[in-house]
C-alpha positions in Angstrom: -14.0 -50.5 -17.4 -16.9 -53.0 -16.6 -19.8 -51.7 -14.8 -21.5 -53.5 -11.6 -18.4 -55.9 -11.0 -17.1 -54.0 -8.0 -17.7 -55.0 -4.4 -19.7 -52.5 -2.1 -17.5 -51.2 0.7 -18.7 -50.6 4.1 -17.2 -48.6 7.2 -15.7 -51.7 8.9 -15.4 -52.1 12.8 -12.6 -54.3 13.7 -12.8 -56.1 17.0 -9.7 -57.4 18.3 -9.3 -59.9 21.0 -7.3 -57.4 23.3 -10.7 -55.2 23.2 -9.0 -52.5 20.9 -11.8 -51.6 18.2 -11.1 -49.3 15.5 -13.0 -48.5 12.0 -11.6 -49.2 8.5 -13.1 -49.7 5.0 -13.9 -53.1 3.9 -16.3 -55.2 2.0 -16.9 -56.9 5.3 -19.0 -54.7 7.7 -17.5 -56.3 11.0 -14.2 -58.1 11.5 -12.9 -59.8 14.3 -9.1 -60.5 14.7 -6.9 -62.3 17.2 -4.1 -59.6 17.2 -3.8 -56.0 16.5 -1.2 -53.2 16.4 -2.1 -52.5 20.1 -1.2 -56.0 21.4 1.4 -57.6 18.9 4.9 -58.0 20.2 6.4 -56.2 17.5 4.5 -52.9 17.9 4.7 -52.9 21.6 8.4 -53.5 21.9 7.8 -56.6 24.0 9.3 -59.1 21.3 11.6 -61.9 22.6 14.2 -63.8 20.7 13.3 -67.5 20.7 16.7 -68.9 21.5 16.9 -72.8 20.4 19.5 -75.1 21.6 21.7 -72.0 22.3 21.9 -70.9 18.3 21.9 -67.1 19.4 24.3 -67.4 22.1 26.9 -69.1 19.8 26.3 -66.4 17.0 27.0 -63.4 19.7 30.0 -65.4 20.9 31.4 -66.4 17.4 30.8 -62.8 15.8 32.0 -60.9 19.1 35.3 -62.3 18.9 35.9 -61.5 15.1 34.5 -57.6 15.7 37.3 -57.2 18.8 
């Protein structure tokens, strides 16, 4: 292994736009992000299906008949 080629790792502080902060290790000391696991819809359970032109409803109707 070559010497002196690895980056320095710091105890990084991550700041989210929602106000959440947490620490991790990174090559950058301070990280700013727009979304984190505290405010992301997938992790909070507030995820919504986006129905474009009724496609989700047509899918549900099509396969509800097949299963019954």
